[in-house]
C-alpha positions as CSV (number, residue, x, y, z in Angstrom):
1,M,20.7,-144.9,-28.2
2,V,20.0,-144.3,-24.5
3,Q,21.6,-147.7,-23.5
4,S,24.7,-146.9,-25.5
5,S,25.0,-143.5,-23.8
6,L,24.6,-145.1,-20.4
7,A,27.2,-147.8,-21.2
8,T,29.6,-145.1,-22.4
9,K,29.0,-143.1,-19.2
10,S,29.7,-146.2,-17.0
11,Q,32.9,-147.0,-18.9
12,S,34.1,-143.4,-18.5
13,F,33.5,-143.6,-14.8
14,D,35.4,-146.9,-14.5
15,L,38.4,-145.3,-16.0
16,V,38.5,-142.5,-13.4
17,K,37.0,-144.3,-10.4
18,N,40.4,-144.9,-8.7
19,E,41.5,-141.3,-9.3
20,I,38.2,-140.0,-7.8
21,E,38.6,-142.1,-4.7
22,Q,42.3,-141.1,-4.3
23,T,41.4,-137.4,-4.8
24,I,38.7,-137.6,-2.1
25,R,41.1,-139.1,0.3
26,Q,43.6,-136.4,-0.4
27,A,41.0,-133.7,0.1
28,E,40.0,-135.3,3.4
29,S,43.7,-135.6,4.5
30,S,44.3,-131.9,3.7
31,L,41.2,-130.8,5.5
32,E,42.2,-132.9,8.6
33,R,45.6,-131.4,8.7
34,F,44.1,-127.9,8.5
35,Q,41.8,-128.7,11.3
36,E,44.8,-129.6,13.5
37,N,46.8,-126.6,12.4
38,R,44.5,-123.6,11.5
39,E,47.4,-121.5,10.4
40,S,48.3,-124.0,7.5
41,G,46.9,-122.1,4.6
42,E,48.6,-124.5,2.2
43,D,46.6,-127.4,3.5
44,L,43.3,-125.5,3.1
45,Q,44.3,-124.4,-0.5
46,N,45.2,-128.0,-1.3
47,C,41.8,-129.2,-0.1
48,V,40.1,-126.6,-2.4
49,D,42.2,-127.6,-5.3
50,F,41.4,-131.3,-4.8
51,I,37.6,-130.6,-4.6
52,N,37.9,-128.5,-7.8
53,Q,39.7,-131.4,-9.5
54,L,36.8,-133.7,-8.4
55,R,34.3,-131.2,-9.8
56,G,36.0,-131.3,-13.2
57,I,36.0,-135.1,-13.2
58,F,32.3,-135.2,-12.3
59,I,31.5,-132.8,-15.2
60,L,33.3,-135.1,-17.6
61,V,31.5,-138.3,-16.4
62,E,28.2,-136.4,-16.1
63,L,27.4,-137.0,-12.4
64,R,25.2,-134.0,-11.7
65,G,24.9,-134.5,-7.9
66,G,28.6,-134.8,-7.5
67,T,29.3,-131.7,-9.6
68,L,26.9,-129.6,-7.5
69,L,28.2,-130.9,-4.2
70,C,31.8,-130.1,-5.2
71,Q,30.7,-126.6,-6.3
72,E,29.1,-126.0,-2.9
73,A,32.0,-127.5,-1.0
74,V,34.4,-125.1,-2.8
75,S,32.3,-122.2,-1.8
76,M,32.2,-123.5,1.8
77,A,36.0,-124.0,1.9
78,N,36.5,-120.4,0.6
79,D,34.5,-119.1,3.5
80,V,36.9,-120.6,6.0
81,P,39.9,-118.2,6.6
82,V,43.4,-119.2,7.5
83,G,43.6,-119.1,11.3
84,A,39.9,-119.9,11.6
85,N,38.5,-119.7,15.1
86,D,36.1,-122.2,16.8
87,D,33.1,-120.2,15.3
88,K,34.1,-121.8,11.9
89,N,33.9,-125.4,13.3
90,I,30.4,-125.9,11.9
91,L,31.7,-125.1,8.4
92,L,34.6,-127.5,8.7
93,T,32.5,-130.3,10.2
94,T,29.9,-130.0,7.5
95,L,32.6,-130.0,4.8
96,N,34.1,-133.1,6.3
97,S,30.7,-134.9,6.3
98,A,30.1,-133.8,2.7
99,L,33.4,-135.5,1.6
100,F,32.5,-138.6,3.5
101,I,29.1,-138.8,1.9
102,L,30.6,-138.1,-1.5
103,R,33.0,-141.1,-1.1
104,R,30.1,-143.3,-0.2
105,Y,28.1,-142.0,-3.2
106,V,31.0,-142.9,-5.6
107,E,30.8,-146.5,-4.2
108,Y,27.1,-146.5,-4.6
109,Y,27.2,-145.4,-8.2
110,H,29.9,-148.0,-9.0
111,Q,27.5,-150.7,-7.7
112,Q,24.2,-149.4,-9.0
113,R,25.4,-147.9,-12.3
114,E,22.6,-145.3,-11.9
115,D,23.0,-141.6,-11.1
116,H,20.4,-140.3,-8.6
117,P,21.6,-136.8,-7.7
118,E,18.5,-136.4,-5.4
119,L,20.3,-138.6,-2.9
120,L,23.0,-135.9,-2.5
121,L,20.6,-133.0,-2.1
122,P,20.4,-133.2,1.7
123,V,24.1,-132.9,2.2
124,I,24.3,-130.2,-0.5
125,N,21.6,-128.2,1.4
126,D,23.5,-128.8,4.6
127,L,26.5,-127.0,3.0
128,R,24.3,-124.1,1.9
129,E,22.6,-123.8,5.3
130,A,25.9,-123.8,7.1
131,R,26.8,-120.8,4.9
132,R,23.4,-119.2,5.6
133,E,22.4,-119.6,1.9
134,K,18.9,-120.6,0.8
135,P,18.6,-124.4,0.4
136,Y,17.7,-125.8,-3.0
137,P,14.2,-127.1,-3.5
138,E,13.5,-130.9,-3.8
139,S,12.9,-130.4,-7.5
140,C,16.4,-129.1,-8.1
141,F,17.3,-131.8,-10.5
142,F,13.8,-132.1,-12.1
143,D,13.5,-130.7,-15.6
144,V,10.0,-129.8,-16.6
145,D,8.4,-126.7,-18.1
146,V,5.3,-125.8,-16.0
147,K,4.3,-122.6,-17.7
148,E,1.5,-124.3,-19.6
149,R,-0.8,-125.8,-16.9
150,P,-3.7,-128.2,-17.3
151,D,-6.9,-128.0,-15.2
152,F,-5.7,-129.5,-11.9
153,C,-9.3,-129.3,-10.6
154,A,-10.7,-131.5,-13.4
155,G,-10.6,-134.7,-11.4
156,I,-11.6,-133.2,-8.0
157,Q,-15.2,-132.8,-6.8
158,V,-15.3,-129.3,-5.4
159,Q,-18.7,-128.1,-4.2
160,P,-19.6,-124.5,-5.3
161,F,-19.5,-121.9,-2.6
162,D,-22.6,-119.7,-2.7
163,G,-22.4,-118.0,0.7
164,N,-22.2,-114.3,1.5
165,E,-19.0,-112.4,2.4
166,A,-19.3,-113.1,6.1
167,E,-19.7,-116.9,5.5
168,Y,-16.7,-116.7,3.0
169,E,-14.5,-115.2,5.8
170,I,-15.7,-117.8,8.3
171,L,-14.9,-120.7,6.0
172,A,-11.5,-119.2,5.0
173,R,-10.4,-118.8,8.6
174,R,-11.5,-122.3,9.4
175,M,-9.6,-123.8,6.4
176,R,-6.5,-121.8,7.2
177,L,-6.6,-123.0,10.8
178,T,-7.0,-126.6,9.5
179,F,-3.9,-126.1,7.4
180,Q,-2.0,-124.5,10.3
181,V,-2.8,-127.5,12.6
182,A,-1.6,-129.8,9.8
183,L,1.6,-127.8,9.4
184,L,2.3,-127.8,13.1
185,G,1.9,-131.6,13.1
186,I,4.3,-131.8,10.2
187,L,7.0,-129.6,11.8
188,K,6.7,-131.5,15.1
189,D,6.8,-134.9,13.4
190,R,3.4,-135.8,14.9
191,N,1.1,-138.4,13.3
192,D,1.9,-137.8,9.6
193,V,-1.2,-139.7,8.4
194,V,-3.5,-137.1,10.2
195,S,-1.4,-134.2,8.9
196,K,-1.8,-135.4,5.3
197,K,-5.5,-135.8,5.8
198,L,-5.8,-132.3,7.3
199,V,-3.7,-130.8,4.4
200,G,-6.0,-132.5,1.8
201,R,-9.2,-131.3,3.7
202,S,-7.9,-127.8,4.0
203,A,-6.8,-127.6,0.3
204,R,-10.2,-128.8,-0.9
205,G,-11.9,-126.1,1.2
206,L,-9.6,-123.4,-0.1
207,A,-10.1,-124.6,-3.6
208,R,-13.8,-124.2,-3.1
209,L,-13.3,-120.6,-2.0
210,C,-11.1,-120.0,-5.0
211,Q,-13.3,-121.8,-7.5
212,G,-13.0,-120.4,-11.0
213,A,-10.0,-118.2,-9.9
214,P,-6.3,-119.0,-10.8
215,M,-5.3,-119.7,-7.2
216,G,-7.9,-122.5,-7.0
217,Q,-5.7,-124.5,-9.4
218,M,-2.9,-124.5,-6.9
219,W,-5.1,-125.7,-4.1
220,C,-6.5,-128.5,-6.2
221,L,-2.9,-129.6,-7.0
222,V,-2.0,-129.4,-3.2
223,S,-5.1,-131.6,-2.5
224,I,-3.9,-134.2,-5.1
225,V,-0.4,-134.1,-3.6
226,A,-1.6,-134.6,0.0
227,D,-3.8,-137.6,-1.1
228,T,-0.9,-139.1,-3.0
229,M,1.5,-138.7,-0.1
230,L,-1.0,-140.4,2.1
231,D,-1.6,-143.2,-0.3
232,R,2.1,-143.8,-0.9
233,A,3.2,-143.2,2.7
234,M,5.7,-140.5,1.6
235,V,7.6,-138.9,4.5
236,F,8.0,-135.2,5.3
237,T,11.6,-134.4,4.6
238,K,13.1,-131.0,5.5
239,A,12.6,-129.8,1.9
240,R,8.9,-130.8,2.0
241,K,8.4,-129.1,5.3
242,R,9.8,-125.9,3.8
243,M,7.4,-126.3,0.8
244,F,4.3,-126.6,3.0
245,M,5.5,-123.6,5.1
246,R,5.6,-121.7,1.8
247,I,2.1,-122.8,0.9
248,E,0.7,-121.6,4.2
249,K,1.4,-118.0,3.0
250,Y,-1.3,-118.4,0.3
251,A,-3.8,-119.6,2.9
252,R,-3.1,-116.5,5.0
253,E,-3.7,-114.3,1.9
254,V,-7.1,-115.9,1.3
255,V,-8.1,-114.8,4.9
256,Y,-6.5,-111.4,5.1
257,V,-6.6,-110.2,1.5
258,G,-9.8,-111.9,0.6
259,K,-11.1,-112.8,-2.9
260,V,-8.5,-110.5,-4.5
261,A,-5.8,-112.9,-3.5
262,T,-7.4,-115.8,-5.4
263,A,-6.9,-113.9,-8.8
264,K,-3.1,-114.4,-8.9
265,D,-1.3,-117.5,-10.2
266,A,0.9,-119.7,-8.0
267,P,4.6,-119.3,-8.9
268,D,6.2,-121.8,-11.3
269,S,8.7,-122.9,-8.7
270,L,6.0,-124.0,-6.3
271,V,4.0,-125.8,-9.0
272,R,7.2,-127.6,-10.1
273,D,7.8,-128.7,-6.5
274,L,4.3,-130.1,-6.3
275,I,4.4,-131.9,-9.6
276,Y,7.8,-133.3,-8.7
277,L,6.2,-135.0,-5.6
278,L,3.6,-136.6,-7.9
279,Y,6.3,-137.8,-10.2
280,R,8.5,-139.1,-7.4
281,S,5.5,-140.9,-5.7
282,G,5.5,-143.6,-8.4
283,S,1.7,-143.6,-8.0
284,A,-0.5,-144.8,-10.9
285,N,-3.7,-143.3,-9.6
286,P,-5.8,-141.7,-12.3
287,E,-5.6,-138.2,-10.9
288,V,-1.8,-138.4,-10.7
289,T,-1.2,-139.9,-14.2
290,S,-3.6,-137.3,-15.6
291,V,-1.4,-134.5,-14.3
292,L,1.8,-136.1,-15.3
293,S,0.7,-137.0,-18.8
294,S,-0.1,-133.4,-19.4
295,Y,3.6,-132.7,-19.0
296,R,4.5,-135.8,-21.0
297,L,5.8,-137.5,-17.8
298,T,5.2,-141.0,-16.4
299,P,5.5,-141.9,-12.7
300,A,9.2,-142.4,-11.6
301,E,10.7,-145.8,-11.9
302,F,12.7,-144.9,-8.9
303,P,9.9,-143.9,-6.5
304,D,10.1,-142.2,-3.1
305,A,10.1,-145.4,-1.1
306,M,13.1,-146.7,-3.1
307,L,14.8,-143.3,-2.8
308,E,14.5,-143.4,0.9
309,A,15.8,-147.0,1.1
310,H,18.9,-146.0,-1.0
311,A,19.4,-142.9,1.1
312,R,19.8,-145.0,4.2
313,R,22.8,-146.6,2.5
314,L,24.5,-143.2,2.4
315,Y,23.5,-141.5,5.6
316,G,24.2,-143.1,9.0
317,P,22.7,-146.3,10.4
318,G,19.5,-147.3,8.6
319,S,16.2,-148.1,10.2
320,D,16.9,-151.8,9.8
321,V,20.0,-151.5,12.0
322,L,18.2,-149.4,14.6
323,K,15.3,-151.9,14.6
324,S,17.7,-154.8,15.2
325,L,19.4,-152.9,18.0
326,S,16.0,-152.0,19.5
327,D,14.8,-155.7,19.3
328,A,18.0,-157.0,21.0
329,L,17.7,-154.5,23.9
330,Q,14.0,-155.3,24.3
331,D,14.7,-159.0,24.5
332,E,17.0,-158.3,27.5
333,L,14.4,-156.0,29.1
334,N,11.6,-158.7,28.6
335,Q,13.7,-161.2,30.6
336,L,14.3,-158.5,33.3
337,K,10.6,-157.8,33.5
338,D,9.8,-161.5,34.0
339,K,12.2,-161.6,37.0
340,L,10.5,-158.5,38.4
341,D,7.1,-160.1,37.9
342,I,8.2,-163.1,39.9
343,I,9.4,-161.0,42.8
344,E,6.2,-158.9,42.7
345,R,4.0,-162.0,42.9
346,G,6.0,-163.4,45.7
347,I,6.5,-166.7,43.8
348,E,9.5,-168.3,45.6
349,P,11.3,-164.9,46.1
350,D,15.1,-165.4,45.9
351,L,17.6,-162.7,46.9
352,A,19.9,-164.0,44.2
353,E,17.4,-162.7,41.6
354,L,18.3,-159.1,42.8
355,S,21.9,-159.7,41.9
356,S,20.9,-161.1,38.5
357,I,18.6,-158.1,37.8
358,A,21.3,-155.6,38.9
359,G,23.8,-157.3,36.5
360,T,21.3,-157.0,33.6
361,L,20.8,-153.3,34.4
362,E,24.5,-152.7,34.6
363,R,25.1,-154.4,31.2
364,L,22.2,-152.4,29.8
365,A,23.8,-149.1,31.2
366,N,27.1,-149.9,29.5
367,T,25.3,-150.4,26.1
368,L,23.3,-147.2,26.5
369,L,26.5,-145.4,27.4
370,M,28.2,-146.6,24.2
371,L,25.2,-145.3,22.2
372,D,25.7,-141.9,23.9
373,L,22.3,-142.2,25.7
374,N,23.8,-140.9,29.0
375,K,20.6,-140.1,30.8
376,L,19.1,-143.5,30.2
377,A,22.4,-145.1,31.2
378,A,22.3,-143.1,34.5
379,V,18.8,-144.3,35.3
380,S,19.8,-147.9,34.6
381,R,22.9,-147.6,36.8
382,E,20.9,-145.9,39.6
383,E,18.4,-148.7,39.7
384,A,21.2,-151.3,39.6
385,S,22.8,-149.6,42.7
386,R,19.5,-149.8,44.6
387,L,19.2,-153.5,43.8
388,R,22.8,-154.1,45.1
389,K,21.9,-152.2,48.3
390,W,18.8,-154.4,48.9
391,E,21.0,-157.5,48.3
392,E,23.5,-156.3,50.9
393,E,20.6,-155.6,53.4
394,S,19.3,-159.2,52.7
395,R,15.8,-157.9,52.0
396,L,13.3,-157.8,49.2
397,P,12.0,-154.4,48.1
398,G,8.7,-153.1,49.4
399,D,5.8,-152.4,47.1
400,D,6.6,-148.7,46.5
401,E,10.3,-149.5,45.8
402,L,9.4,-152.3,43.4
403,Y,6.9,-150.0,41.6
404,R,9.5,-147.3,41.2
405,L,11.9,-149.9,39.8
406,A,9.3,-151.2,37.4
407,D,8.5,-147.6,36.3
408,S,12.1,-146.9,35.5
409,V,12.4,-150.1,33.5
410,L,9.3,-149.3,31.5
411,G,10.7,-145.8,30.9
412,I,13.9,-147.3,29.4
413,E,11.9,-149.7,27.3
414,D,9.7,-146.9,25.9
415,A,12.9,-144.9,24.9
416,I,14.4,-148.1,23.3
417,M,11.3,-148.7,21.3
418,Q,11.4,-145.1,20.0
419,I,15.0,-145.5,18.8
420,V,13.5,-146.9,15.6
421,T,11.5,-143.8,14.8
422,R,13.5,-141.1,16.6
423,G,17.0,-142.5,16.0
424,I,19.7,-142.3,18.6
425,T,19.3,-138.6,19.5
426,S,19.2,-136.2,22.4
427,E,15.4,-136.3,22.2
428,T,15.4,-140.1,22.8
429,D,17.8,-139.7,25.7
430,A,15.6,-136.9,27.2
431,L,12.8,-139.4,27.7
432,A,14.7,-140.6,30.8
433,S,14.1,-137.3,32.6
434,G,10.4,-137.0,31.7
435,Q,7.5,-138.2,33.6
436,R,6.0,-141.4,32.4
437,N,2.6,-141.3,30.8
438,R,-0.2,-142.6,32.8
439,D,-1.3,-144.8,29.9
440,E,1.6,-147.2,30.5
441,S,-0.6,-149.5,32.7
442,V,-1.4,-152.6,30.7
443,Y,-5.0,-152.6,31.8
444,L,-5.4,-148.9,31.1
445,R,-3.8,-149.3,27.6
446,E,-6.3,-152.1,26.9
447,A,-9.2,-149.7,28.0
448,L,-7.7,-147.0,25.7
449,F,-7.7,-149.3,22.7
450,V,-11.4,-150.3,23.4
451,V,-12.5,-146.6,23.8
452,A,-10.6,-145.5,20.7
453,D,-12.1,-148.3,18.6
454,E,-15.6,-147.6,19.8
455,A,-15.1,-143.8,19.4
456,R,-13.9,-144.3,15.8
457,S,-16.9,-146.4,15.0
458,A,-19.3,-143.9,16.6
459,L,-17.8,-140.9,14.7
460,T,-17.9,-142.7,11.4
461,L,-21.6,-143.6,12.1
462,A,-22.3,-140.0,12.9
463,K,-20.8,-138.7,9.7
464,R,-22.7,-141.2,7.6
465,A,-26.0,-140.3,9.5
466,I,-25.5,-136.6,8.8
467,T,-24.8,-137.4,5.1
468,A,-28.0,-139.6,4.9
469,F,-29.9,-136.8,6.7
470,M,-28.9,-134.3,4.0
471,E,-29.5,-136.6,1.1
472,S,-33.0,-137.6,2.3
473,D,-34.3,-134.0,2.4
474,Y,-33.6,-133.7,6.2
475,D,-35.4,-136.9,7.4
476,K,-34.7,-136.9,11.1
477,L,-35.0,-140.7,11.5
478,H,-31.4,-140.9,10.3
479,L,-30.3,-139.0,13.4
480,A,-32.6,-140.5,16.0
481,N,-30.0,-142.6,17.9
482,L,-27.1,-140.3,17.3
483,P,-27.0,-138.2,20.5
484,A,-27.3,-141.4,22.7
485,T,-24.5,-143.1,20.7
486,L,-22.2,-140.1,21.1
487,H,-23.1,-139.8,24.8
488,S,-21.9,-143.4,25.4
489,I,-18.5,-142.4,23.9
490,W,-18.5,-139.3,26.1
491,G,-18.6,-141.7,29.1
492,G,-15.7,-143.7,27.7
493,L,-13.6,-140.6,27.2
494,Q,-14.3,-139.5,30.7
495,M,-13.3,-142.9,32.0
496,V,-9.9,-142.7,30.4
497,D,-9.5,-139.2,31.8
498,D,-9.7,-137.1,28.6
499,P,-12.1,-134.3,29.6
500,G,-11.1,-132.1,26.6
501,A,-12.3,-134.6,24.0
502,A,-15.3,-135.5,26.1
503,S,-16.3,-131.8,26.3
504,V,-16.1,-131.4,22.5
505,L,-18.0,-134.6,21.9
506,E,-20.8,-133.4,24.3
507,R,-21.0,-130.1,22.5
508,V,-21.3,-131.9,19.1
509,A,-24.1,-134.2,20.5
510,S,-26.0,-131.2,22.0
511,S,-25.7,-129.3,18.7
512,I,-27.1,-132.3,16.8
513,Q,-30.0,-132.5,19.3
514,E,-30.8,-128.8,19.3
515,R,-30.1,-127.7,15.8
516,L,-31.0,-130.8,13.8
517,L,-33.5,-132.9,15.8
518,D,-35.4,-130.3,17.9
519,S,-35.5,-127.6,15.2
520,R,-38.5,-127.4,12.9
521,E,-36.6,-125.6,10.2
522,A,-34.0,-127.1,7.8
523,P,-30.5,-126.3,9.1
524,P,-28.3,-124.0,7.2
525,M,-25.6,-125.7,5.1
526,Q,-22.9,-123.9,7.1
527,V,-24.1,-125.6,10.3
528,L,-23.9,-129.0,8.7
529,E,-20.5,-128.3,7.3
530,A,-19.3,-127.1,10.7
531,L,-20.6,-130.3,12.4
532,A,-18.9,-132.5,9.7
533,D,-15.6,-130.6,10.3
534,A,-15.8,-131.0,14.1
535,L,-16.6,-134.7,13.7
536,T,-13.6,-135.2,11.3
537,S,-11.3,-133.3,13.7
538,L,-12.4,-135.5,16.6
539,E,-11.9,-138.6,14.4
540,Y,-8.3,-137.6,13.7
541,Y,-7.7,-136.8,17.4
542,I,-9.0,-140.2,18.4
543,E,-6.4,-141.9,16.2
544,S,-3.7,-140.9,18.7
545,I,-5.5,-142.5,21.7
546,G,-3.9,-145.7,22.7
547,K,-0.7,-145.0,20.7
548,R,2.7,-144.1,22.1
549,E,2.5,-140.5,21.0
550,D,1.2,-137.2,22.4
551,R,-2.4,-136.4,21.7
552,N,-2.8,-133.4,19.3
553,V,-4.9,-131.0,21.3
554,D,-4.8,-128.6,18.4
555,L,-7.3,-130.9,16.7
556,L,-9.8,-130.3,19.6
557,K,-9.3,-126.6,19.3
558,L,-10.0,-126.9,15.5
559,A,-13.2,-128.8,16.3
560,Q,-14.3,-126.1,18.9
561,T,-13.5,-123.3,16.4
562,S,-15.6,-125.1,13.7
563,L,-18.6,-125.1,16.1
564,T,-18.1,-121.6,17.5
565,D,-17.9,-120.1,14.0
566,V,-21.5,-120.9,13.3
567,G,-22.8,-120.3,16.8
568,L,-23.1,-123.9,17.9
């Protein structure tokens, strides 16, 4: 029955495909003429009529994404007056882009024979945002009734909270701060693995505070979603960033309103968004399938990773194209670096090499200019000019001049490597004007890798030792070597010039010595939890050491707050 319906739908589309493509071209031509002559109200009206015609066709062939896109495009076009000034350019540009993506989606559907309206949601939301309208949630095309909710906490181990009101407030503030650090990382596109781990950790802590109350159910669901996103390497899209910003409001209420805030239910719209992420993940993990089965759902056959791959076919150059471009440019830079290395070592120095290097830099500058990376192109041209000057003077560069040239080349290489993740954007080009990180030295980078690896091992050992200490009724033998082990890592962090991390680590080591080893009384549970939180925050911070990314100092602040909250 379903197959027959799909076949009929495809046949109906084939009958009108040519008309759809022709109508899109007519709408684009009318819009182009209006952009050239803003007084031509007839062209603008023709554009609206053509889009309305497309909307009617999409309703007939049941393409939900195309129908909604046309509806939003008509609203956009109606907001553009005849004689529109330059302040309406953003509306016209967005409308033009929407028609282009719509044409590509028609080609996509013709090839795939599957309608995935989610692929059009980003451009639909671009239309709405350009009109200052609230964007649609990611679950816009997801039909599920979430009024009846299962026990989301059933498959999660949440320790009961038996502290007093003051301890409740301390833990609530710490968990909210943890969520805020994660949210900041999400919004700034920092290490998303760390951000997902922090969201899960915060959600479990808040679920613990809300245990038995309705709001605890939402936090358990958030925890499952964060773990699933981590497991399936799901990315943070604009819609998902907005969703987590919305969730932060409930963490704030737990802190400022207190236990009263835990008595209310999360809104259906938020629960639907969270369940949609589990559905879209394609995960077959027990906790995910348990939630989905309660709504008579199974994991999507078109999971998030596949959705992202198909979206790259619609929106701009894909990551595969960017990677190929990056690899080609890096090959040329590697040859250039080899020539610089020969000059630096003084191995048969030849002035002709200066001309060859200058030629390579000039070709590279032309390529960067075509990619609209003007600042990087300027750096490349500037260095090429210096090389030409040294050639005219018939001299080899001095050490300082050579080091400056090498530093510029490494800066260009760093930006080219980041094209894959950042894309060809102004942020990538801005790397040309920034100071190079000191960790670009090969030898220092090797040291950073060693220190990061040793630190991760030591912190993992520390967490296991504290767990064993608790489970053995506070047997101090499990902690005997811990301060010395942590102190050795402190030395490594000092060596790679990270005094902030070293200071936090020293504070943790001192706290373990004074409050766990030297004390004759059993430590309060709050102290042990604070130490575990601090060690976990340090562990997440260490993950960025040795990588080409900024270190997240907010994680160090989180570790310090965890210790300060309990007087460590």
